[in-house]
C-alpha positions in Angstrom: -27.8 -56.9 117.8 -25.3 -58.1 120.2 -22.2 -58.3 118.0 -19.8 -58.3 120.9 -21.4 -61.4 122.4 -21.5 -63.1 119.0 -17.8 -62.4 118.4 -16.9 -63.6 121.9 -18.6 -66.9 121.2 -16.5 -67.5 118.0 -13.0 -66.3 119.1 -10.6 -67.4 121.8 -10.1 -65.0 124.8 -6.7 -63.9 123.5 -8.2 -63.1 120.0 -11.0 -61.1 121.6 -8.4 -59.1 123.6 -6.4 -58.4 120.5 -9.5 -57.5 118.6 -10.5 -55.0 121.3 -7.1 -53.4 121.1 -7.3 -53.2 117.3 -10.8 -51.7 117.5 -9.7 -49.1 120.1 -6.7 -48.2 117.9 -8.8 -47.8 114.8 -11.3 -45.6 116.6 -8.5 -43.3 117.9 -6.4 -43.2 114.7 -9.2 -43.0 112.1 -12.5 -41.9 113.8 -14.1 -40.9 110.5 -13.3 -44.1 108.5 -13.1 -47.1 110.8 -13.0 -49.4 107.7 -9.8 -47.7 106.4 -6.4 -49.2 106.6 -4.8 -49.0 110.1 -1.3 -49.8 111.3 -0.3 -51.0 114.8 3.2 -51.5 116.0 4.0 -54.9 117.4 6.9 -55.8 119.6 9.3 -58.3 117.9 8.8 -60.8 120.7 5.1 -60.9 120.0 5.0 -61.2 116.2 4.3 -65.0 116.0 1.5 -65.0 118.6 0.0 -61.8 117.1 0.0 -63.2 113.6 -1.7 -66.4 114.7 -4.4 -64.5 116.5 -4.9 -62.2 113.5 -5.4 -65.3 111.4 -7.9 -66.7 113.8 -9.9 -63.4 113.7 -9.5 -63.2 109.9 -10.9 -66.7 109.3 -13.8 -66.3 111.8 -17.2 -66.0 110.4 -19.7 -64.3 112.6 -23.4 -65.3 112.3 -26.2 -63.5 114.0 -29.8 -64.6 113.6 -33.1 -63.3 114.7 -36.6 -64.5 114.3 -37.0 -63.4 110.7 -33.5 -62.3 109.5 -29.8 -63.2 109.8 -26.5 -61.6 109.2 -23.2 -63.3 108.4 -20.0 -61.4 108.2 -16.2 -61.4 108.6 -14.3 -59.0 110.8 -11.3 -58.2 108.7 -11.2 -57.3 105.0 -7.4 -57.5 104.9 -4.4 -58.0 107.1 -0.7 -57.7 106.5 2.6 -56.1 107.6 4.1 -52.8 106.5 7.2 -51.1 107.9 7.3 -53.6 110.8 3.7 -52.7 111.7 0.6 -54.8 111.6 -1.7 -53.5 108.8 -5.4 -54.3 109.1 -8.7 -53.2 107.6 -12.1 -54.1 109.0 -14.9 -55.1 106.7 -17.5 -52.4 106.1 -20.2 -54.4 108.0 -18.0 -54.8 111.1 -16.8 -51.1 110.9 -20.4 -49.9 110.7 -21.2 -51.8 113.9 -18.4 -49.9 115.7 -20.6 -46.8 115.5 
């Protein structure tokens, strides 16, 4: 499966860049549980743009189809804000694809 390519076809370039940052942060901060809740500080000047991109990623549905089977999943299970940090949690399906 080429999940990276499927995600890039659905999201804008800026959303893909943010998603790559969030994935890297999750891998570093919670290597044993990539589907756990993660927190990322966001500069106050970037909140509006970041929240709009988060919404784009949250609403995206990724579909991958092969000859005999298909898979449809979302990237985020939940998003929010806590203590002036972006809170996010990947769906188990997406987290499993991270390796």
